[in-house]
C-alpha positions, 0 to 999 in steps of 0.5 A: 436789721438783725444783730447776729448771735454774737456781737462785739462792741469795739470801742475806739476813742480816736477812730484809727484802729478799725482795720486792726479790730476787724482783723481780730474778727476775721481771725475768729471767722477763720475759726468758724465763729461769726461775730458782728462788729459794733463800733461804739462811742458815747456822747461823752467820749465824742465831746472830750475828744472833739469827734462827731458820730459821723467820724465813727461811721466813716471809720467803720465804713472805711475799715469794712471796705479795706478789709473786705468784710462781707458780714453785717456791722453797726455803729452804736450811739452808745449810752444816749438819752433824749437830750443828745440822741439827735446828734447820732441818728443819721450816723448810727444804726444801733442805739444803746438807750441809757435809762439807769438814771430813771430807776427809782423815780416813783411811777404813777400809781395808775401805771403801777396798778395797771402793770400789776393787773397785767402781770397778775397771772405770774404770781405764785411760782415761776417754773423756768427751764434752766433754773432748778428752783422755782421763782416765787412771785407775789403781787407786792413784789411785782408792785415794788418792781413796777414802782422802781423800774417803770419810769426807766422803761417808759423813758426808753420807750420815749427815746425809742419812739423818737428814733423810730419817728426819724429812722422808720418804723420797726415791727415788734412781731415781724422783726422788720427793723431799721435799727438795733435797740439796746436797753441799758441799765448797767450804770444803776447803783444796784444789780437787777436780779433775774426776777426783776429782769423778767418784769422789766422785759414785760414793761419793755414789751408793753412799751413796744420796744423791739429790744435785741439786747438788754444790758443789766447791772450784774453783781460784782465790780466791772471797773474800766479796763481791769478784771472782774472783782467779785465772786465768779461762782455767784456771777456764773449762777446769776448769768445763767439765770438771766439767760433762762429768764430772757429765753422764757420772757421772749416767748411770754411777751412776744419780744424778738426771739434773738434778744440777748444779754449785753455785758458792758465794761466787758473788757478784760473781765478774764475771771468771768470769761470762762463762766460766760463761755460755758453758759453760751454753750449750755443754753445755745444763746448769743451775747453782746459784749462791749470792750470800751477803752481797751483799744486806746490802751493798746495804742499807748502800749504800741507807742511805748514799744515803738520807742523814740517819739512814740515812747515820749508821747506815752510817757507824757500822757502818764505824766499829765494824767498824774497831775490831773488825776482828780479831773480825769477820774471824776466822771468815772468814779463809780467804775474805777478803783485806783490805789494812789499809793501804787501810782509811780511818780512821774520821775520814775516813769521818765526813766522807763524804757518802752518795754518796761512801760508796756509791761506795767500797762499791759493786763497780764496778771502773771507779770510782776510789773503789771500795775492795775492802778496805773492802767485804770488811770491811763484808761480814763486819760484819753482826754490828755491825748486828745489835747495833744491833737495832731502830735498824738494822731501823727504818732498813731500814723507813724507807728501804725504797724506795731500799734495794729499788732497789739490791738489785734492780738489783744482783741483776739487772744485775750477777749474773743478766744476765751469767750467764743473759740473752743481750744 
C-alpha cells in the first residue's frame, strides 16, 4: 500500500462527516491536486465517544461509495501502542505508532555500543543537499541520541512486528506493504532536531520498519484547533532541514523512498502553512497532515447557524463544558492554553444568537468576536456531545446540509488551499 505524495488525516469524532470531508478533497482534485484521505481516530476518542474502530471504517467506506471516490484511502489507528493496537487491526490499514513515552528511557549499554559502531562512518561533517551548513557529528553525540531514542524506536519495532504478524509481512526494500506505518514522537517534551531525526531514522531502518511517515515534535506550540505559537521563520528553517535530512536518510538507510514528514495537530496552523507550502515546492516532496478535531468544531458552528434546536444543542455543550472544564482539559493539558478570564459566562452565551456563536467559535483572527480560549475549550468538549447521545446525533442529521457546507468549506479553503493549491 502506497500512501501517495500528499495525504490528509481527516479526524471525525462522530463519524458523520465523511462525505463532506471528501467533497473538499474532490475540489482539490478538480484543481489537479491528488490528496489521499486518511480517517484518523484514537483509542482515547473511541473510548470517550463510545465508538469502535469498525465505525470509522464504515464511515470511510460509505463516504467513498457515496462520493464515487476512485483513489486510495485509509483508516488510521491513531496514536496506538501495544496495549490497544489489537482493537484496531481488523479495521485499520494505517497505524500511527505512538512511542513518545519511551523517549528518554535508558537504552541498554550493549545496544548503544552497537548503534554507535554502525553509525561511526557519519562522524565528522555531514554534507546534505538542501542544508547550507554541514552538520557536525561526534561519537558522543551519536551515543547521546542512541541513549535517548533507541528505547522508543525499539518499542515501535515491537508494535510494528505485532501488526505485521497478523496483517501480513511487509518488505522494506521492495515496498510491498499491506498497511501504512507512521512512527510518531510528536507528543514528546522537547522537539527533535534534524540531526536527531537522521539517527532516529537509522534506528528505524535497523528495526526493519518500512515507515512511510514520521511525525516529530517541532519547535513551537501546536495547540489543538488554534494557530501555531512560535517563530514562523525558525520553523521554516527547521522544517526544510528535516525534509533534507529525510531525503538523505532514505538513501543511506534504504528506507521507503516516499518517506515523508507528518504534521500532527496540524489543524488551523495558518502561520506556518505558507512556509510548509514553500518547502514542499522547493524540495518536491510530500506531506501528511492531521486535522484532528476541526470537523467537530464545524459541526458546532453549523448547529449554531441552523438556529432552533441546533443552537440550543451548541449552547448546552458550552454551558456544560464551562462547568466541567478541569475534567475536560486534563487529558489535553499539554496541547491547550486557555485563558479562563476570557471565557464568557454561560448566562452571556445563552443570550447569543446563532450568528454570534459561530463568529466567536470560527477561527477567523480578523473577526473581533473570535475567542481562541472558547474555541480550545469546545475542542476538548466532545465528551459532552457524546453524553447527549441520540439528541446530538439527531441534530447532526437534521441540520446535515448546513453542517456539511461548513465542514467542506473549512477543510478546503482554510487548510487545503493554503498548503497544496497555488493561487
